[in-house]
TORVEXVO-29533 format. One record per residue (C-alpha): x, y, z; chain. Coordinates in Angstrom, 1 decimal. Each point is the difference from the previous one (the first is absolute). Last residue first. Layout:
! TORVEXVO-29533
xx X; yy Y; zz Z; chain A
...
! end
This chain:
! TORVEXVO-29533
xx 9.9; yy 6.8; zz -10.6; chain A
xx 4.0; yy 0.3; zz -0.5; chain A
xx 0.3; yy 0.9; zz -3.2; chain A
xx 1.2; yy -1.0; zz -3.5; chain A
xx -2.5; yy 2.0; zz -2.1; chain A
xx -2.6; yy -1.7; zz -1.8; chain A
xx -2.5; yy 2.4; zz 0.9; chain A
xx -0.1; yy 1.1; zz 3.5; chain A
xx -3.8; yy -0.4; zz 1.4; chain A
xx -1.9; yy -1.3; zz -2.6; chain A
xx 2.7; yy -2.0; zz -1.2; chain A
xx 0.1; yy -1.6; zz 3.6; chain A
xx -3.6; yy -0.9; zz -0.3; chain A
xx 0.8; yy -1.3; zz -3.9; chain A
xx 2.6; yy -2.3; zz 1.3; chain A
xx -2.5; yy -1.6; zz 2.5; chain A
xx -2.5; yy -0.4; zz -2.7; chain A
xx 2.8; yy -2.1; zz -1.8; chain A
xx 0.3; yy -1.9; zz 3.0; chain A
xx -3.6; yy -0.7; zz 0.3; chain A
xx -0.7; yy -1.0; zz -3.8; chain A
xx 3.1; yy -2.6; zz 0.5; chain A
xx -1.3; yy -1.5; zz 3.2; chain A
xx -3.3; yy -0.6; zz -1.6; chain A
xx 1.8; yy -1.5; zz -2.7; chain A
xx 1.5; yy -2.5; zz 2.2; chain A
xx -2.8; yy -1.2; zz 2.0; chain A
xx -1.9; yy -0.8; zz -3.1; chain A
xx 2.8; yy -1.6; zz -1.6; chain A
xx 0.4; yy -2.1; zz 3.2; chain A
xx -3.5; yy -1.1; zz 0.1; chain A
xx -0.3; yy -1.0; zz -3.5; chain A
xx 3.1; yy -2.1; zz 0.1; chain A
xx -1.2; yy -1.9; zz 3.0; chain A
xx -1.5; yy -3.2; zz -1.6; chain A
xx -2.7; yy -1.5; zz 1.9; chain A
xx -2.3; yy -0.5; zz -2.9; chain A
xx 0.4; yy 3.4; zz -1.4; chain A
xx -3.6; yy 1.2; zz 1.0; chain A
xx 0.2; yy -1.1; zz 3.6; chain A
xx 3.7; yy 1.8; zz 0.3; chain A
xx -1.6; yy 3.2; zz -1.7; chain A
xx -2.8; yy -0.1; zz 2.4; chain A
xx 2.1; yy -0.1; zz 3.0; chain A
xx 2.2; yy 2.9; zz -1.5; chain A
xx -3.1; yy 1.9; zz -0.3; chain A
xx -1.1; yy -0.9; zz 3.6; chain A
xx 3.5; yy 1.0; zz 1.1; chain A
xx 0.1; yy 3.3; zz -1.6; chain A
xx -3.9; yy 1.1; zz 0.8; chain A
xx 0.2; yy 1.1; zz 3.7; chain A
xx 3.4; yy 1.0; zz 0.3; chain A
xx -0.3; yy 2.4; zz -3.2; chain A
xx -2.9; yy 1.5; zz 1.5; chain A
xx 1.9; yy 0.4; zz 3.5; chain A
xx 2.5; yy 2.0; zz -2.2; chain A
xx -2.4; yy 2.9; zz -0.3; chain A
xx -1.2; yy -0.3; zz 3.6; chain A
xx 3.6; yy 0.1; zz 0.6; chain A
xx 0.9; yy 3.3; zz -1.5; chain A
xx -3.1; yy 1.8; zz 1.2; chain A
xx 0.9; yy -1.0; zz 3.4; chain A
xx 3.5; yy 0.9; zz 0.2; chain A
xx -1.1; yy 3.8; zz -1.5; chain A
xx -2.7; yy 0.2; zz 3.0; chain A
xx 2.4; yy -0.9; zz 2.6; chain A
xx 2.8; yy 1.8; zz -0.9; chain A
xx -1.9; yy 3.2; zz -0.2; chain A
xx 1.8; yy 1.8; zz 2.6; chain A
xx 3.3; yy -1.5; zz -1.6; chain A
xx -0.7; yy 2.2; zz -3.0; chain A
xx 0.7; yy -2.4; zz -2.8; chain A
xx 2.5; yy -0.6; zz -2.8; chain A
xx 2.6; yy -1.5; zz 2.2; chain A
xx -2.8; yy -1.9; zz 2.3; chain A
xx -1.2; yy -1.8; zz -3.4; chain A
xx 3.7; yy -1.0; zz -0.6; chain A
xx 0.6; yy -1.5; zz 3.4; chain A
xx -3.1; yy -2.0; zz -0.5; chain A
xx 1.5; yy -1.5; zz -3.2; chain A
xx 3.2; yy -0.6; zz 1.5; chain A
xx -0.6; yy -2.8; zz 2.6; chain A
xx -2.6; yy -2.3; zz -1.9; chain A
xx 2.0; yy 0.4; zz -3.3; chain A
xx 3.3; yy -0.8; zz 1.7; chain A
xx -1.5; yy -3.6; zz 0.9; chain A
xx -0.7; yy -0.7; zz -3.4; chain A
xx 3.5; yy 0.5; zz -1.1; chain A
xx 1.4; yy -2.3; zz 2.7; chain A
xx -2.9; yy -2.5; zz 0.2; chain A
xx 0.2; yy -0.3; zz -3.8; chain A
xx 3.9; yy -1.1; zz 0.4; chain A
xx -0.4; yy -2.9; zz 2.4; chain A
xx -3.1; yy -1.3; zz -1.4; chain A
xx 1.2; yy -0.1; zz -3.6; chain A
xx 2.9; yy -1.9; zz 1.4; chain A
xx -2.2; yy -2.5; zz 1.4; chain A
xx -2.1; yy -0.1; zz -3.1; chain A
xx 3.3; yy -0.6; zz -2.2; chain A
xx 1.3; yy -2.4; zz 2.4; chain A
xx -3.3; yy -2.4; zz 0.2; chain A
xx -0.8; yy -0.3; zz -3.3; chain A
xx -1.9; yy 1.5; zz -3.3; chain A
xx 0.8; yy 3.8; zz 0.2; chain A
xx -0.4; yy 1.5; zz -3.2; chain A
xx -2.5; yy 2.6; zz 1.0; chain A
xx 1.9; yy 0.6; zz 3.7; chain A
xx 3.3; yy 1.3; zz -1.4; chain A
xx -0.4; yy 2.1; zz -3.0; chain A
xx -3.5; yy 1.3; zz 0.1; chain A
xx -0.7; yy 0.0; zz 4.0; chain A
xx 3.7; yy 1.2; zz 0.7; chain A
xx 0.0; yy 2.5; zz -2.6; chain A
xx -3.3; yy 1.6; zz 1.7; chain A
xx 1.5; yy -0.2; zz 3.4; chain A
xx 3.1; yy 1.8; zz -1.1; chain A
xx -1.8; yy 2.8; zz -1.9; chain A
xx -2.1; yy 0.5; zz 3.6; chain A
xx 3.5; yy 0.1; zz 1.9; chain A
xx 1.5; yy 2.6; zz -2.3; chain A
xx -3.1; yy 2.3; zz -0.1; chain A
xx -0.6; yy 0.0; zz 3.7; chain A
xx 3.4; yy 0.8; zz 0.5; chain A
xx 0.2; yy 3.0; zz -2.3; chain A
xx -3.5; yy 1.0; zz 1.4; chain A
xx 1.8; yy 0.0; zz 3.4; chain A
xx 3.2; yy 1.8; zz -0.9; chain A
xx 3.6; yy -0.6; zz 0.4; chain A
xx 0.6; yy 0.3; zz 3.7; chain A
xx -3.4; yy -0.8; zz 1.5; chain A
xx -0.8; yy -2.4; zz -2.6; chain A
xx 3.5; yy -2.0; zz 0.7; chain A
xx -1.2; yy -0.5; zz 3.8; chain A
xx -3.4; yy -1.2; zz -1.4; chain A
xx 1.7; yy -2.4; zz -2.5; chain A
xx 1.8; yy -1.5; zz 2.9; chain A
xx -3.3; yy -0.6; zz 2.6; chain A
xx -2.8; yy -1.3; zz -2.0; chain A
xx 2.0; yy -2.3; zz -2.5; chain A
xx 2.2; yy -1.2; zz 2.9; chain A
xx -3.4; yy -1.4; zz 1.8; chain A
xx -1.2; yy -1.0; zz -3.4; chain A
xx 2.9; yy -2.7; zz 0.1; chain A
xx -2.0; yy -1.8; zz 2.8; chain A
xx -3.2; yy 0.6; zz -1.5; chain A
xx 0.7; yy -1.8; zz -3.4; chain A
xx 1.7; yy -2.8; zz 1.8; chain A
xx -2.8; yy -0.2; zz 2.3; chain A
xx -2.3; yy -0.4; zz -2.5; chain A
xx 2.0; yy -2.7; zz -1.7; chain A
xx 0.2; yy -1.9; zz 3.1; chain A
xx -3.5; yy -1.7; zz -0.6; chain A
xx 1.5; yy -1.5; zz -3.5; chain A
xx 2.8; yy -2.0; zz 1.7; chain A
xx -2.6; yy -2.2; zz 1.9; chain A
xx -2.2; yy -0.1; zz -2.9; chain A
xx 2.8; yy -1.6; zz -2.2; chain A
xx 0.7; yy 2.1; zz -3.4; chain A
xx -1.2; yy -1.6; zz -3.0; chain A
xx -1.1; yy 2.8; zz -2.3; chain A
xx -3.5; yy 0.3; zz 1.3; chain A
xx 1.1; yy 0.1; zz 3.6; chain A
xx 2.4; yy 2.9; zz -0.7; chain A
xx -3.0; yy 1.5; zz -1.9; chain A
xx -2.1; yy -0.4; zz 3.2; chain A
xx 2.4; yy 1.5; zz 2.2; chain A
xx 0.6; yy 2.9; zz -2.2; chain A
xx -3.9; yy 0.6; zz -0.4; chain A
xx -0.9; yy 2.4; zz 2.8; chain A
xx 3.4; yy 1.7; zz 1.1; chain A
xx 0.9; yy 0.3; zz -3.9; chain A
xx -3.6; yy 1.7; zz -0.8; chain A
xx 0.6; yy 2.6; zz 2.7; chain A
xx 1.7; yy 2.6; zz -2.0; chain A
xx -1.5; yy -0.3; zz -3.3; chain A
xx -3.1; yy 1.9; zz 0.1; chain A
xx 2.1; yy 2.1; zz 2.5; chain A
xx 2.0; yy 1.5; zz -2.9; chain A
xx -3.2; yy 1.2; zz -1.8; chain A
xx -1.5; yy 1.8; zz 3.0; chain A
xx 3.3; yy 1.3; zz 1.3; chain A
xx 0.6; yy 1.7; zz -3.3; chain A
xx -3.5; yy 1.3; zz -0.1; chain A
xx 1.0; yy 1.6; zz 3.5; chain A
xx 3.2; yy 1.5; zz -0.9; chain A
xx -1.6; yy 1.5; zz -3.4; chain A
xx -2.3; yy 1.5; zz 2.0; chain A
xx 2.0; yy 1.4; zz 2.5; chain A
xx 2.6; yy 1.6; zz -2.5; chain A
xx -2.9; yy 1.4; zz -1.8; chain A
xx -1.9; yy 1.7; zz 2.8; chain A
xx -3.7; yy -0.1; zz -0.9; chain A
xx 0.0; yy -3.5; zz 2.0; chain A
xx 0.5; yy 1.9; zz 3.4; chain A
xx -3.4; yy 1.4; zz -0.4; chain A
xx -1.8; yy -3.6; zz 0.0; chain A
xx 0.3; yy -0.6; zz 3.7; chain A
xx -0.8; yy 3.4; zz 1.0; chain A
xx -2.8; yy -0.3; zz -2.4; chain A
xx -2.1; yy -2.6; zz 2.1; chain A
xx -0.4; yy 2.5; zz 2.5; chain A
xx 2.0; yy 0.6; zz 3.1; chain A
xx -0.8; yy 2.2; zz 3.1; chain A
xx 3.2; yy 0.6; zz 2.1; chain A
xx 1.0; yy -1.1; zz 3.5; chain A
xx 3.7; yy 0.7; zz 0.6; chain A
xx 2.5; yy -2.6; zz 0.9; chain A
xx 3.2; yy 1.3; zz 2.1; chain A
xx 2.9; yy -0.9; zz -2.1; chain A
xx 2.8; yy -2.2; zz 1.3; chain A
xx -2.6; yy -2.9; zz -0.1; chain A
xx 0.0; yy -2.9; zz 2.3; chain A
xx 1.1; yy -3.9; zz -0.2; chain A
xx 1.6; yy -1.3; zz 3.1; chain A
xx -2.7; yy -1.7; zz 2.5; chain A
xx -2.5; yy -0.9; zz -2.8; chain A
xx 3.0; yy -1.8; zz -2.0; chain A
xx 1.2; yy -1.7; zz 3.0; chain A
xx -3.5; yy -1.2; zz 0.8; chain A
xx -0.3; yy -1.1; zz -3.7; chain A
xx 3.0; yy -2.4; zz 0.3; chain A
xx -1.6; yy -1.9; zz 2.9; chain A
xx -3.3; yy 0.0; zz -1.8; chain A
xx 1.6; yy -1.4; zz -3.1; chain A
xx 1.6; yy -2.8; zz 1.5; chain A
xx -3.2; yy -0.9; zz 1.7; chain A
xx -1.9; yy 0.1; zz -3.5; chain A
xx 2.7; yy -2.6; zz -1.4; chain A
xx -0.5; yy -2.3; zz 2.5; chain A
xx -3.8; yy 0.1; zz -0.5; chain A
xx 0.3; yy -0.4; zz -3.6; chain A
xx 2.5; yy -3.1; zz 0.8; chain A
xx -2.6; yy -1.5; zz 2.4; chain A
xx -2.2; yy 0.1; zz -2.3; chain A
xx 1.8; yy -1.6; zz -3.2; chain A
xx 1.2; yy -3.1; zz 2.2; chain A
xx 2.4; yy 0.0; zz 2.6; chain A
xx 3.2; yy -2.2; zz -1.1; chain A
xx -0.7; yy -0.3; zz -3.8; chain A
xx -1.3; yy 4.0; zz -0.4; chain A
xx 3.3; yy 1.2; zz 2.3; chain A
xx 2.3; yy -0.4; zz -2.5; chain A
xx -1.8; yy 1.5; zz -2.6; chain A
xx -1.2; yy 2.9; zz 2.0; chain A
xx 3.3; yy 0.8; zz 1.7; chain A
xx 2.0; yy -0.2; zz -3.5; chain A
xx -2.7; yy 2.1; zz -1.6; chain A
xx 0.1; yy 2.6; zz 2.9; chain A
xx 4.0; yy 0.4; zz 0.2; chain A
xx 0.8; yy 1.1; zz -3.1; chain A
xx -2.9; yy 2.1; zz -1.2; chain A
xx -0.1; yy 1.6; zz 3.5; chain A
xx 3.9; yy 0.7; zz -0.6; chain A
xx -1.1; yy 1.9; zz -3.2; chain A
xx -2.8; yy 2.0; zz 1.8; chain A
xx 2.5; yy 0.8; zz 2.7; chain A
xx 2.5; yy 1.2; zz -2.9; chain A
xx -2.8; yy 3.0; zz -0.7; chain A
xx 1.1; yy 1.6; zz 3.3; chain A
xx 3.5; yy 0.1; zz -0.8; chain A
xx -0.6; yy 1.2; zz -3.6; chain A
xx -2.6; yy 2.3; zz 1.1; chain A
xx 2.9; yy 1.7; zz 2.2; chain A
xx 2.6; yy -0.4; zz -2.9; chain A
xx -2.7; yy 1.7; zz -2.2; chain A
xx -0.2; yy 2.9; zz 2.2; chain A
xx 3.6; yy 0.6; zz 1.4; chain A
xx 0.3; yy 3.6; zz -1.2; chain A
xx -3.8; yy 0.8; zz 0.9; chain A
xx -1.2; yy -2.2; zz 3.1; chain A
xx -2.1; yy 0.3; zz 3.0; chain A
xx -3.2; yy 1.2; zz -1.7; chain A
xx 0.5; yy -2.2; zz -3.2; chain A
xx 0.1; yy -3.1; zz 2.3; chain A
xx -3.3; yy 0.5; zz 1.3; chain A
xx -2.1; yy -1.0; zz -3.0; chain A
xx 1.4; yy -3.3; zz -0.7; chain A
xx -0.8; yy -1.4; zz 3.6; chain A
xx -3.4; yy 1.9; zz -0.2; chain A
xx -0.8; yy -1.7; zz -3.2; chain A
xx 1.1; yy -3.8; zz 0.6; chain A
xx -2.0; yy -0.6; zz 3.4; chain A
xx -3.4; yy 1.3; zz -1.4; chain A
xx 0.7; yy -2.0; zz -3.1; chain A
xx 1.0; yy -3.1; zz 2.0; chain A
xx -3.4; yy 0.4; zz 2.1; chain A
xx -2.0; yy 0.0; zz -3.7; chain A
xx 2.1; yy -3.1; zz -1.3; chain A
xx -1.2; yy -1.7; zz 3.3; chain A
xx -3.7; yy 0.7; zz -0.6; chain A
xx 0.0; yy -0.2; zz -3.6; chain A
xx 2.1; yy -3.2; zz -2.0; chain A
xx 0.8; yy -1.7; zz 3.2; chain A
xx -3.7; yy -0.1; zz 2.1; chain A
xx -2.3; yy 0.8; zz -2.8; chain A
xx 1.9; yy -2.1; zz -2.9; chain A
xx 1.0; yy -3.0; zz 2.1; chain A
xx -3.7; yy -0.2; zz 1.4; chain A
xx -1.6; yy 0.4; zz -3.5; chain A
xx 2.2; yy -2.8; zz -1.0; chain A
xx -1.2; yy -2.4; zz 2.7; chain A
xx 2.1; yy -1.4; zz 2.5; chain A
xx 0.8; yy 2.8; zz 2.4; chain A
xx 1.1; yy -0.1; zz 4.0; chain A
xx 3.4; yy 0.9; zz -0.5; chain A
xx -0.5; yy 2.5; zz -2.4; chain A
xx -2.2; yy 1.8; zz 2.8; chain A
xx 2.9; yy 0.4; zz 2.2; chain A
xx 1.7; yy 1.6; zz -2.9; chain A
xx -2.6; yy 2.4; zz -0.3; chain A
xx 0.0; yy 1.1; zz 3.7; chain A
xx 3.9; yy 0.4; zz -0.1; chain A
xx -0.6; yy 2.7; zz -3.0; chain A
xx -3.0; yy 1.8; zz 1.4; chain A
xx 1.3; yy 0.6; zz 3.4; chain A
xx 3.2; yy 1.4; zz -1.3; chain A
xx -1.4; yy 1.9; zz -2.6; chain A
xx -2.4; yy 1.8; zz 2.1; chain A
xx 3.0; yy 0.8; zz 2.7; chain A
xx 2.3; yy 1.0; zz -2.7; chain A
xx -3.0; yy 2.2; zz -1.6; chain A
xx -0.4; yy 1.7; zz 3.3; chain A
xx 3.5; yy 1.0; zz 1.0; chain A
xx 1.1; yy 1.1; zz -3.6; chain A
xx -0.8; yy 3.5; zz -0.1; chain A
xx -3.5; yy 1.5; zz 0.2; chain A
xx -0.7; yy 1.9; zz -3.0; chain A
xx 2.7; yy -0.8; zz -2.3; chain A
xx -0.3; yy -3.6; zz 1.2; chain A
xx -3.5; yy -0.2; zz -0.6; chain A
xx 0.4; yy 1.6; zz -3.3; chain A
xx 2.7; yy -2.6; zz -1.1; chain A
xx -2.2; yy -2.9; zz 1.4; chain A
xx -2.9; yy 1.0; zz -2.4; chain A
xx 2.0; yy 0.6; zz -2.8; chain A
xx 2.5; yy -2.9; zz 0.3; chain A
xx -2.5; yy -2.6; zz 1.0; chain A
xx 0.3; yy -1.4; zz -3.4; chain A
xx 3.5; yy -1.4; zz 0.5; chain A
xx -0.3; yy -2.8; zz 2.3; chain A
xx -3.5; yy -0.2; zz -1.3; chain A
xx 1.3; yy -0.8; zz -3.5; chain A
xx 2.9; yy -2.6; zz 1.5; chain A
xx -2.4; yy -1.9; zz 2.0; chain A
xx -2.5; yy 0.0; zz -2.8; chain A
xx 2.5; yy -1.3; zz -2.3; chain A
xx 1.1; yy -2.7; zz 2.9; chain A
xx -3.8; yy -1.2; zz -0.3; chain A
xx -0.6; yy 0.4; zz -3.5; chain A
xx 2.7; yy -2.2; zz -0.9; chain A
xx -2.1; yy -2.9; zz 1.3; chain A
xx -2.3; yy 0.6; zz -3.1; chain A
xx 2.9; yy 0.1; zz -2.3; chain A
xx 1.7; yy -3.1; zz 1.0; chain A
xx -3.4; yy -1.7; zz -0.4; chain A
xx -2.5; yy -1.6; zz 3.0; chain A
xx -0.1; yy -3.5; zz 0.9; chain A
xx 3.4; yy 0.0; zz 1.8; chain A
xx -1.5; yy 2.8; zz 2.7; chain A
xx 0.9; yy -1.6; zz 3.4; chain A
xx 3.4; yy -1.9; zz -1.2; chain A
xx 1.9; yy -0.1; zz -3.0; chain A
xx -1.1; yy 3.5; zz -1.7; chain A
xx -0.1; yy 1.4; zz 3.3; chain A
xx 3.6; yy -0.6; zz 0.7; chain A
xx 1.5; yy 1.3; zz -3.1; chain A
xx -2.2; yy 3.3; zz 0.1; chain A
xx 0.8; yy 0.0; zz 3.8; chain A
xx 3.9; yy -0.4; zz -0.2; chain A
xx -0.3; yy 3.1; zz -2.9; chain A
xx -1.6; yy 2.7; zz 2.3; chain A
xx 3.6; yy 0.1; zz 1.9; chain A
xx 0.7; yy 3.5; zz -1.0; chain A
xx -3.4; yy 1.2; zz 1.4; chain A
xx 0.9; yy -0.9; zz 3.6; chain A
xx 3.1; yy 1.6; zz -0.3; chain A
xx -2.1; yy 3.2; zz -1.2; chain A
xx -2.0; yy -0.1; zz 3.2; chain A
xx 1.7; yy -2.1; zz 3.0; chain A
xx 3.7; yy 1.2; zz -1.2; chain A
xx -0.9; yy 3.1; zz -1.0; chain A
xx -1.2; yy 1.0; zz 3.3; chain A
xx 3.0; yy -1.4; zz 1.6; chain A
xx 2.1; yy 2.3; zz -2.3; chain A
xx -2.4; yy 2.9; zz 0.7; chain A
xx 0.8; yy -0.4; zz 3.9; chain A
xx 3.5; yy -0.2; zz -0.5; chain A
xx 0.1; yy 3.1; zz -2.3; chain A
xx -2.0; yy 1.9; zz 2.8; chain A
xx 2.7; yy -1.0; zz 2.4; chain A
xx 2.5; yy 1.4; zz -2.5; chain A
xx -1.6; yy 3.2; zz -0.4; chain A
xx -0.4; yy 0.3; zz 4.2; chain A
xx 3.5; yy -1.2; zz 0.5; chain A
xx 1.6; yy 2.7; zz -2.3; chain A
xx 0.1; yy 0.1; zz -3.6; chain A
xx -1.2; yy 2.1; zz -3.1; chain A
xx -1.5; yy 2.4; zz 2.6; chain A
xx -1.8; yy 1.7; zz -2.8; chain A
xx -1.1; yy 3.8; zz 0.7; chain A
xx 3.6; yy 1.4; zz -0.4; chain A
xx 0.2; yy -1.8; zz -3.7; chain A
xx -2.3; yy 2.8; zz -1.1; chain A
xx -2.4; yy -1.3; zz -2.5; chain A
xx -0.1; yy 1.5; zz -3.5; chain A
xx -3.4; yy 1.6; zz -1.2; chain A
xx 1.2; yy 3.4; zz -0.6; chain A
xx 4.0; yy -0.2; zz -0.7; chain A
xx 2.0; yy 0.4; zz 3.4; chain A
xx 1.4; yy 3.3; zz 1.0; chain A
xx 3.6; yy 0.7; zz -0.8; chain A
xx 0.9; yy 3.1; zz 1.8; chain A
xx -1.9; yy -1.1; zz 2.6; chain A
xx -3.0; yy 1.5; zz 1.5; chain A
xx 0.2; yy 2.7; zz 2.6; chain A
xx -1.4; yy -0.7; zz 3.2; chain A
xx -1.9; yy 2.5; zz 2.3; chain A
xx -2.1; yy -2.9; zz 1.5; chain A
xx -3.0; yy 2.1; zz 0.6; chain A
xx 0.5; yy 2.3; zz -2.8; chain A
xx 0.0; yy -3.0; zz -2.4; chain A
xx -3.4; yy -1.0; zz 1.4; chain A
xx -1.4; yy 3.6; zz -0.5; chain A
xx 1.1; yy 0.1; zz -3.6; chain A
xx -2.5; yy -2.4; zz -1.0; chain A
xx -0.7; yy -3.8; zz -0.7; chain A
xx 2.9; yy -1.5; zz 0.9; chain A
xx -0.2; yy -3.9; zz 0.0; chain A
xx 0.7; yy -2.7; zz 2.6; chain A
xx -3.3; yy 0.5; zz 2.0; chain A
xx -2.2; yy -2.3; zz -1.8; chain A
xx 2.6; yy -2.4; zz -0.3; chain A
xx 0.3; yy -0.5; zz 3.9; chain A
xx 3.2; yy -2.0; zz 0.2; chain A
xx 0.0; yy -3.3; zz 2.2; chain A
xx 2.9; yy -0.1; zz 2.5; chain A
xx 2.9; yy -2.6; zz -0.2; chain A
xx 2.5; yy 2.8; zz -1.9; chain A
xx -1.4; yy 2.7; zz 1.9; chain A
xx -1.0; yy 2.6; zz -2.3; chain A
xx -3.0; yy 0.5; zz 1.9; chain A
xx 1.1; yy 3.2; zz 1.9; chain A
xx 1.0; yy 1.7; zz -3.1; chain A
xx -3.9; yy -0.5; zz -1.1; chain A
xx -1.2; yy 1.7; zz 3.1; chain A
xx 2.3; yy 3.0; zz -0.3; chain A
xx -1.8; yy 0.6; zz -3.1; chain A
xx 1.1; yy 1.0; zz -3.5; chain A
xx 1.3; yy -3.1; zz -2.0; chain A
xx 1.8; yy 0.6; zz -3.0; chain A
xx -1.6; yy -1.3; zz -3.1; chain A
xx 1.3; yy -2.4; zz -2.7; chain A
xx -1.8; yy -3.3; zz 0.6; chain A
xx 0.4; yy 0.6; zz 3.9; chain A
xx 2.9; yy 2.1; zz 1.0; chain A
xx 1.6; yy 0.1; zz 3.4; chain A
xx 1.3; yy 3.5; zz 1.3; chain A
xx 3.1; yy 0.9; zz -0.1; chain A
xx 1.1; yy -2.2; zz 2.8; chain A
xx -1.0; yy -3.1; zz -1.9; chain A
xx 2.8; yy -2.1; zz 0.2; chain A
xx 0.5; yy 0.0; zz -3.8; chain A
xx -0.7; yy 3.6; zz -0.3; chain A
xx 2.3; yy 1.1; zz 2.7; chain A
xx 2.8; yy -2.0; zz -1.8; chain A
xx -0.4; yy 1.6; zz -3.1; chain A
xx 0.1; yy 3.4; zz 1.7; chain A
xx 3.1; yy -0.7; zz 1.8; chain A
xx 1.2; yy -0.9; zz -3.7; chain A
xx -0.9; yy 3.2; zz -1.5; chain A
xx 1.3; yy 2.0; zz 2.8; chain A
xx 3.2; yy -1.5; zz -0.5; chain A
xx 0.0; yy 0.6; zz -3.7; chain A
xx -0.8; yy 3.4; zz 0.5; chain A
xx -3.2; yy 1.5; zz -1.5; chain A
xx -0.9; yy 1.7; zz 3.1; chain A
xx -3.7; yy 0.6; zz 0.7; chain A
xx -1.5; yy 3.6; zz -0.7; chain A
xx -1.3; yy 2.0; zz 2.8; chain A
xx -3.2; yy -0.8; zz 1.3; chain A
xx -3.2; yy 2.3; zz 0.5; chain A
xx -3.5; yy -1.0; zz 1.4; chain A
xx -2.7; yy 2.3; zz -1.1; chain A
xx -1.4; yy 2.7; zz 2.3; chain A
xx 2.9; yy -0.3; zz 2.3; chain A
xx 1.3; yy -1.8; zz 3.2; chain A
xx 3.8; yy -0.3; zz 0.6; chain A
xx 2.3; yy -1.1; zz -2.8; chain A
xx 0.0; yy -3.8; zz -1.3; chain A
xx 3.0; yy -2.0; zz 0.4; chain A
xx 1.5; yy -1.7; zz -3.1; chain A
xx 3.3; yy 1.6; zz 0.4; chain A
xx 2.4; yy 0.5; zz -2.9; chain A
xx -0.7; yy 3.7; zz 0.2; chain A
xx -1.7; yy 2.2; zz -2.6; chain A
xx 1.9; yy 3.2; zz -1.0; chain A
xx -2.4; yy 3.0; zz 0.1; chain A
xx -1.7; yy -1.7; zz 3.1; chain A
xx 3.7; yy 0.6; zz 1.7; chain A
xx -0.3; yy 3.9; zz -0.6; chain A
xx -3.2; yy 0.2; zz 1.3; chain A
xx 0.0; yy -2.1; zz 3.0; chain A
xx 1.7; yy 2.6; zz 2.4; chain A
xx -3.2; yy 2.1; zz -0.9; chain A
xx -2.4; yy -2.6; zz 1.3; chain A
xx -2.2; yy -1.9; zz -2.2; chain A
xx -3.6; yy -1.1; zz 1.3; chain A
xx -0.2; yy 1.7; zz 3.3; chain A
xx -3.1; yy 1.8; zz -0.9; chain A
xx 1.6; yy 3.2; zz -0.5; chain A
xx 2.9; yy -1.6; zz -2.1; chain A
xx -2.7; yy -1.5; zz -2.4; chain A
xx -1.4; yy 3.5; zz -0.4; chain A
xx 3.4; yy 1.3; zz -0.9; chain A
xx 0.2; yy -2.9; zz -2.5; chain A
xx -3.2; yy 1.1; zz -1.4; chain A
xx 1.2; yy 3.5; zz -0.6; chain A
xx 3.1; yy -1.2; zz -1.6; chain A
xx -1.4; yy -1.9; zz -2.7; chain A
xx -0.3; yy -3.6; zz 0.0; chain A
xx 1.5; yy -2.1; zz -3.1; chain A
xx -1.2; yy -3.5; zz -0.2; chain A
xx 2.7; yy -2.7; zz -0.5; chain A
xx -1.4; yy -3.0; zz -2.1; chain A
xx -2.0; yy -2.6; zz 1.7; chain A
xx 1.3; yy -2.8; zz 1.9; chain A
xx -1.2; yy -3.6; zz -0.6; chain A
xx -2.9; yy -2.3; zz 0.9; chain A
xx -1.3; yy 1.9; zz 1.5; chain A
xx 0.0; yy 3.9; zz 0.6; chain A
xx 3.1; yy 1.5; zz 2.1; chain A
xx 0.7; yy 3.7; zz -0.9; chain A
xx 3.8; yy 0.7; zz -0.3; chain A
xx 0.3; yy 3.7; zz 0.8; chain A
xx 2.2; yy 2.1; zz -2.1; chain A
xx 0.7; yy 3.6; zz 1.7; chain A
xx -1.0; yy 3.4; zz -1.5; chain A
xx 1.2; yy 3.7; zz 0.0; chain A
xx 3.7; yy -0.5; zz 0.7; chain A
! end
């Protein structure tokens, strides 16, 4: 036969067979590229993937298409043995292969093939079923193990101290109106918790950029110091501006610097169980929302407001030490030059834009029940000693709302779960909270709303991660949370103004809350439609 068939490997797939004439084969034979004995076997490619000896161009025989061979290849892909893929690209250096340990950070800059030379060094053939471009490779995510679950533990502690503190802002609205700031209107006092919520999320772009460049360590340390210091200063405050600066600004900035690294490290460790990991970590904020209001309300009559704030600060200090020791990223940070357009550019993607807008409108109403449910309960005849337990009721049920929907979201689709739970929250506000006029319906609303609203906190960041490059997770999370921080800043003061305008009636507050959630849910549906249409599909 005058020619042989050689497979020439060119990433990302095998090129068509090239016909080489006899003269060129003879030249290869003289250089040791092809032996005479190999000619007959070369005409009929074997089932081996082993490359021949050194040649001008790497040659490979055709991979087997038998079912057993394909199953072996699938197992090898899952184990990362055929070359880990980072967002659809096969790694091309031995250095990358060495960092695929389940607990060692991955160098994202080395995790992509840029030339044939890289592939020749590894001498590995790509899978018969390569991952689509942009798809993360499960081999790069531990999805479990001691190191990964220690990160979840640290994130849980960080969420307890940051978002858990924000979840109990309702007790301070009620307490300040009756004590230190009783001469101010509810709308004016509401600017303190609203500023907390705003700064908690508005730090997203800055802290997301710092996370991408330097990792979580410096952010966690700065946030821990700032949060604890701010609470210590609250214990010394007596004037409105002092409460505003210490609790509304200083403590909130620290909580934000703690919150972002805790959330951003999880997508680097988990893929298949990502929503579940977010749910477990976010349950820390729910438990914080249960424990902290009870602790504060029980301690104030016994040791006074000042020492209550100091005790809370010392509790946070201990938990934040655990967070600082356990939280780390699975991807090595890479310093990059950023401009404001880096945070704006993701909004050009319709699915991401609609998701951000949906979160913005939904967040208009998210914290209104947390902030006003105690005051509403007292207004409609509930005893103050029982009303203070409404926030713990909401947050205790929210623990299950942040874990269980996250587990279902990993199986049935994160966008599907987000839409379902957001719609449930809107229905509960308009159908149950709006007509509530007694203790029992208000308590029932608090319990059901805690479950549905808790799902929003845990599933929405996993939806962002699902449609994002994990190397850009800090920036894209930051953009989302900055957008919703604007809703968090204005939502409660608008509700307070409606309460004042309607002379203490809560109908306007409840309608405003429910309508915002309906609009947000509709935008979530639109984001899903952009990606898959109205097909019944796991997404």
